[in-house]
N, C-alpha and C positions, 0 to 999 in steps of 0.2 A: 504494500500500500504506500503510495506517495503521500507524504505529509501535506503537500500543497493541495491535495484533493480530500484529505481526511477531515472529519468533523471533530476537532479536538479543541474546544473552547477553554483554554487555560486562563487562569486568573492570576494576576500579580499580587493583589491584595487579599488578605485573609478575611473571609466572610464573617461579619459581625455575629451572625447567628450560631456559628460553629464553635463549640467548646472543646471537643475531643480532637486529638491529633488526626484520627481517621476521618472524621467529619470534615475538617479543614482541608486535608490533602485530597480527598476524593472529589470535593468541590473545586479546589484550585487546579487540580490536574485534569479537569474536564471529564471525569468518570460518571458523574451524576448531577442532577439538578432537582431542587425541591419543587414540588407541585403544591403540597399542602402540609400541614403539621403531621409528621410521621409518614408521609407519602412522597416517594422519590421516583424520578424517571432515570433509567439507566441509559447513558449515552453510549456510542459505539465502543469506546475502549472499555468502559465498565461492563457493558453487556458481554464482551468477549471473555472477561475474567469470570463473570457469573456463569457463563455457559461452560467454561473449562472446569470450574469447581463442580458444577452439576454433573459433568461427564465423569469426573473421578468418583463422585458419590455413586453414580450409576454402575460404574465398573466394579466398585468394591461391594455393593449390595448384590449385584449379580454373582460375584465370586462367593458370597455367603449363602447363595441359594434363593435369593429373592426373585420374584417375577413382577415386572412393571405393568401398571395399569394407570388409568386416569379417571379420577372421580369428579363429580360436579362440585363446584364451589358454592352453589345455591342449594340449600337444604330445606325441606319442610320442617317446621318447628316441632311437629308432633313426634318426629323421630328422636329429637333431643329430649322431649318430654318423657319418653320411655325410660331414660336413664336418670332423669332428674337434673340434667345439666343445662336445661334451657334458661335457667335463671342466673347462670354465671355472668358476672357483671361486665366482662369484656367482649361479649358477643354482640356483633352488629345484627340488629333486628330490622325487618322491613315487612311490608305487606304488598301483595300483588293487586292487580286491578279488581280482583274478586274478594279482596279483604282476607285472603288466606295468609297466615303467618309464616314467614320464612326467616332463615338466618343465613349469614355468610359463614362458611366453614373456617373455624380457627384450628380445628383438628378434625379427623375423619373416623374416629372410633365407631360412632353410630352408623355411619354410611357403610363402612366396610363390614361391620357385623351384620347389617341388614342384608348385604349381598351373600355373605357366607351362610346365614341361617336359611336362605332361600335355595342354596345350591348344594351344600354339604349334607349328606345323609348318613354316610358310613365312616367308620374309623379308618377304612382303607384310603379315604381321601385326605387324611391328615398324617403328618403335619403339613402345614401350608404357610408360605410367607409371601405376602403381597405388599408392594410399595408403589409410591408415586413421588414425583417432584412437581410441586404445584403451588400456586399462589394461595396464601392464607391471609385472613383478616382478623385483627383484634383491635377493639376499641380501647386502646391503652389510654389511661387517664393522663399520663405524662410521657409522651414520646420523647426519646432521648438519643443524642449522639448520632443523628442522621439515621442510618439503617441498623444501628446497634439495637434499638428498641423502637420499631416502627409499627404502623397500623396496617400496612400491607407489605408482605415479604414473601420471598420464595423459600420453600421448606421441603425437605425430604421427610416423608412420614411412611413408616413401615409397620406392618401388623402381622403377627404370627398366631397360628391356631394349632392347638395340641390336644392330645388325648391324655397326657400325663404331665405331672410336674417335672419329671426327669426330662421329658422331651422339651418342655419350655426352658429348663435350665441349660440344655445343650444349645438351643438357638440363642439364648441370652448371651452365652459365652461367645458364640460366633459373631453376634452383633457388637459385643464389647470389643472384639478384635477389629471388626469392620470399621467402626468409628475411629479407633486408634490409628488404623492404617490410613484412613482418609486424612486425618490431621497431620500425620507424619509426612504424607505426600504433599501437603500444603505447606510444609516447613514450619509448622506452628509449635510453640512451646506450650504444653497443656498439662493439666492434672486431672485425673479421674477421681471424683469424690462421691462419697455416699450422700444421698439427697432425699429430701421430702418429695412425695409423689404429688402433692397438691390436688387440684381439681381433677387431674387425670385419674388418680387412684392407683391402687395396687399395693403390694406388700413390700417390694424391694425396688429401688431405683438408684441409678448412678448418673451423675452429670459429668460432662466433659468441659472443663473450665480452661479458657485461654487466659494465661496469667499475664495481666497488665495492671499497672498501678491505677489506671483510670476505671477499672471494672467496678460495676455497681454491686456485684455479688461478693460477699466475704467468704473465704474458705480458710480452713484451719488444717495445718499439716503437722504431724508429729516430727520432732527433730531427731528421733531415735528409731522409729519403726515406720511402716508403710501406711499407717492410719491417716486417712484424709476424709474430710466431710465439709459440706457447706455449713454456714452458721446456723441455719434452720434445723439441721439434722444433728450437728455435732454433739456427741456425748462428752461428759466431763468426768475424768478420773477422780478418785477420792484423794483430796489433798491432805496436808498434814493436819493432825488434830489441833484444835484450838487450845489456848492456854486456859488453865483453871481460873475460876473467878468466884467471888463471894456474892450471892444474890443480895441486891440492895432493896430497900422498901419501895413499893410502888408509889409514884407521885403523879398527881394530875396537874397539868399546867395549861393555862389559857393561851391559845395561839390564834387570835382573832384574824380571820381572813387568810390564814396561811394553809394552803391546801396541798401544794406540790412539795416534792422532796427538797428542791432547792430553797423554796420559801421557808420551810420548817427548819432545815439545817442552819440557814442563815440566822433565823430568829432565835433558835435555841442554842446556837453555837455548838452543835454536835456534828460529827462527820456522817456522811450519808451511809457509810458501811455499818453504822450502829443502829440504823433504822430498819424496820420491817415494812416492806411494801405489801399491802393487802389488796389484792385484786379479786373482784367478785364477778363470776361468770354464770351463764345459764347454758345448759346443754340442750341439744335438740329434743330430748325427752322431758324438758321442763325442770330438771334438777338444778339446784343452786350449788355452785362449787366455789370455794375460796382458795385461791392460789397465793402462797407466801414466798417472797424472795427478799434478799437483802436490798436495802434502799438504793445502793449504787449499781444494782443489777437490773436487767430486763427479763421479764418472764417470756419464755418461748411457748407460744400457744400450741404449736405442733406437739411439743413434749407433754404439755398438759393434756391434750387430747389422747396421746398414747397412754398416759398414766390412767386415763379413764376408759381404757379399752377401745379407743378409736372413736369415742363419742365426739360429735361436733360441738364446738364451744364458741360462744360469743360473749363479749362484755355485757354484763347485766345493765338493764335500764336504770336511770336514776331512781325511779319509783321502787324497783326491786331492792336496790341498795339501801334506800332509806327504810324500807320495811324490815330488812334483815338487821341493820345496824342501829336504827333509830336516829341516824344522822345523815346529813346531806353528803354528796360526793366529796371526797377529799379528807374525810375524818374517820375512815374505817380502820379497825384493828381486829386482831384475831380473837380477842378475849370476849367471852360471854355470848358467842354467836350460837343461835339455836336453829336447827333445821337445815344446816348446810354442812357439806363435807369439806373438811380442811385438808388440803394437800400442801406440804411445805417442801421447799428445796432443801436438799441434804446439807447445803452450806450453813443453814441455820442451826444445825446440830453443834457447830463450833461457836462458842461465845454465848453471851447472855446479857442481861440488863439492857434489853432492846428498847427502842423508842418506837411507838406506833400511834396511830389515830386512837382516840379515846371512845369512839362510837357515840360521840355527842358533838354538837356543832361547836366550832371554834375552840377545840381542845385536843390535846395530845397527852399521852401517858408515858412516863419514864419508868425504866427498870422492870419491864415485864419479862417473864421467863417461861419457857415451855415446861409443862408439867405442873408448875405452881399456878400460873395465871391463865394459861390456855392449853388446849390439847390439840395434837395433830393426829388426824385419822390415817394419813398415808404420807410416807416420805418418798420423794422421787427426785430425779434430776430434772429440774424445771427451768433453769435459767439459760439464757443465750450464752454460748461459749465465747470466750475472747482469747486473744493471744496471751500466753503466760499460764493458762490453765493446764492442769495435769492431763496427760493422754489417758484415755480409758482402756488402752490395750497394753501399755507398758509403763515404765517409770519416766518416760520422756515428757517433754514440754511442748504444748501446742504453739505453733507459729502462725500468725495471721497474715494472709495475703489477699489480694483482690483479683477478680477475674471476670470474664465475659462468658456466659454459658453458650457453647456452640452446639452441644448435643445432649440428649437425655434419653436414657433407656429405662423401661419399666417392666416389671413382672406384674401384669394386671390380674392374673388369676381369672375369676369368673365374674368380675364386677359388671361388665357389659353383656357378656353372653347370658348370664342368669337373668338380668333385667330385661333382655330382649328375646329370650327364648331360643338362643342359638344352641342346638343340641345335635347329637349324632347317635347312631346305634353302634354299640360295642360288639365284640365278637360273639357275645351271647344273645344279641338282639335286644339288649336293654338300652333305654335312652340315657345318655350322659350329657352333662353340660360341657361345652368346649372351654378349654383353658387358653388364655390369651396373653400375648406380650405386645408392647408397642414401643416404637423407637423413632425419635425425631431428631433431625439435624438441620440447623439454620443455614441455608446456602448463602443468602445475601448477608446474613450476620457474620458468617465466616469470612466473607470478603472484607467487611469492615474490621474484623478482628485482625486479619493479616495487615491491613493498613495501620492499625493501632500498634501492633507489635513489631512490624518490620518497616521501619522508616528511620530516616536520620534528618539532620538539619536541612538537607537539600531536597528531600522528597521521599517518594515511595521506594520500596525495595522488594519487588515481586519475586517469588520463587519461579524458576523456569517452568514448573508444571502448570501454572495458571496465568503467567504474564500475558498481557493482551497481545504482544508479539514477543518472540524469543530474542530478537536482535533489533537494535536501532542502528541504522547506517547514517552517519552524519557526513555529508559532503560540505566541506567548509568553503569551497570555491566552486559553485555550480557551473559558472561560465567556462572555467578551464577544465574541471575534472568531472563534469556531469555525465559525460558519455561512459567513462570507465566505472563511475559509481553505479550508474544504471545497469551496466553489464554485470557488476559484482552482485547487485541486488537480484538479478535473474539467476545467477549461479547459486546464491544462498538459498533461494526458494527451491531450486532444483535439487539442492542437497538436503532438503527437508527442514530448513530453518525459516520460520516465518519472520518477515522483516517489515519494519516501518522505516521507509527511506525518506530522510529529511532533505528534500530537494528545494526547500524554500530559499528565497533571496533574502535571508536574514543574516545578521552578524553571527560570528562563531559563538560569542558569549551567550546569545539568546538560544542558540541550538543546544549548547551544553546544558544550560539551565533547564530548558524544557525536557531534555532527555533525562536529567536527574530527577526532575519533578515527577515525570510519568513513571519512572522506575523500571523500565525494560531491562532485563538482566545483562544481556551481552551488548556492549557498546563497541561499534566499529567506526573508526574515524578515517575518512579519506581527506588527508590534509597535505602538509608541505612535502611529506615523503612520497606522495603519490607519483611524482615525476621520476622517483627512483624505483618505482614498482613495489612500494611497501605501504601498508596501512597499520594503524594502531588498534589494538584490541584489548579490552579489559572487561571485568565483571563489575557491574554497578555495586558500589558499596565496599569494594576491595581496592586496596591501594596499588596492587601490582598492575603494571602496564606491559604490553608485549608488542613488539613490532613483528609483523609476519609478511611474507611475500604476498603480493596481491594475487598471484596465481594460485596460492595455497589457502587463501583466506576463507573460502567457502568450506573447504575440508576442515580447517582449523576450527571454524565456528561450529560445524556439525559435531566435531569431537568434543568440544567444550560443552555443547548442549547435552550430549550423551553423558558426560561426566557429571554435570550438575543434576541431571535426572537420576543417575545411579546413586548419588548421595541420598536423595530423597527416598528412592525405592529401597535402598539398604536399611534406612531407618524404619520404613514401613514393615519390612520383612522381620525386623526384630521385635515387633509387637506381639505380646503373649496375653492370653486371657488372665485377668486379675481377679476373677470371681469363680 
């Protein structure tokens, strides 16, 4: 492709709307443009990268035994009603001209299960793995970072169907490797972590996190073993026992208008770690539950739900709180509560003489202790893990990092198949519920993650596997050397190296800056040495430069391409199942 005919609208100024590196660079380099909040158009260079990422995803899922299909993006709402997911808050909802309720697909568990329940009859048809690469829609409340968190995006979603847990486990291991291979072929630094399953559901799930400082997800890694989990899921090991203490007398103090931890600690001049945070929840079954954590900690609602056997929990209404405690919101304490189950974080076993709300307006209570002043019905790991906590698997310490979620794999079990009546006949002719797995990979998000992780002060650094072109050919003097540069371009294409040939009548500095900004990996310069039959070759982001004979340049570039691809393929071949 000749640059003079290419649509590459680069920008010299950093767009004011862009906060993340990837967002700035993808806009500046002419890879995409914003249409609306969380909605972006992919321009030719960006589209080429997206298509190459999708091709790698397709190759690896085929390798794992998947079969590709294409499902509708527009779904009848009643299909989602069958699983109870039609109320999920990020679903786009609409009506057709006949007032029928429809949704835009954010995932396709319901649609694929509907197909399988209509077609699969016998155990002989299972296991089955079906996938697609398709546009998804989510009404994100806060779209962020360009296509890092958008409202319309391209995603790979795969679904597997089984007759046994052992069969699901095997496919789960295959997809664990599949996504690892994809990310290695993309040249990304990633970490697989234990994760919460969220609205998708299921008993076990793992996320593939691209490690970048700007990531909105927090992950915790043990510094001594292989344990890794996201902050929502991360367990906490038992720390050192607290110091012995003498219980002090209970004391009621007035705290007019002080409701929050910060307000109370400032007023009473006590540290937040001496406070008990009393949080009152209601379950889906109408039970009132009280969760207790230390004042400087955050309660992890997913852990609370697990402690309750998977019950759905939501913060109680102000009316429920006042009925239980006799006080308005902000003054609750664990003492004297009737008719509620109290679950406390294990950290509260260490220490005493706590400060808490007094269960009366504008008052707090000092020196309350478990056993004497309040009782705990259940001890559990309830709080959000942070860096410095103890590892739950060994004696190591958890280290906090940030990342962008690129993929997520789930063992669904029978959540969808049971709700939608997807069954098969076993070898004895008895009806059985199909066991399912689901696997999702963000194609456009992976493009942004590469731009976030692989960039320098000059621009993007695409890996050879997905770069929009494998080589950029810079002719610094088109009038004198244009003919031999054009001939070299043809030779490169014939050797299997895709080329963006910069034939513009621009200064050399402009061409070099644009080449670095766009980030094509192999740079070939037809410059002063062209008259001597030589060109300069280098890899973007590496300092080494090499002069090669013009007659051998195409072969040299093809060999360099193969070597760069071999590095990525070698890393992919080293991926092993971690579950």
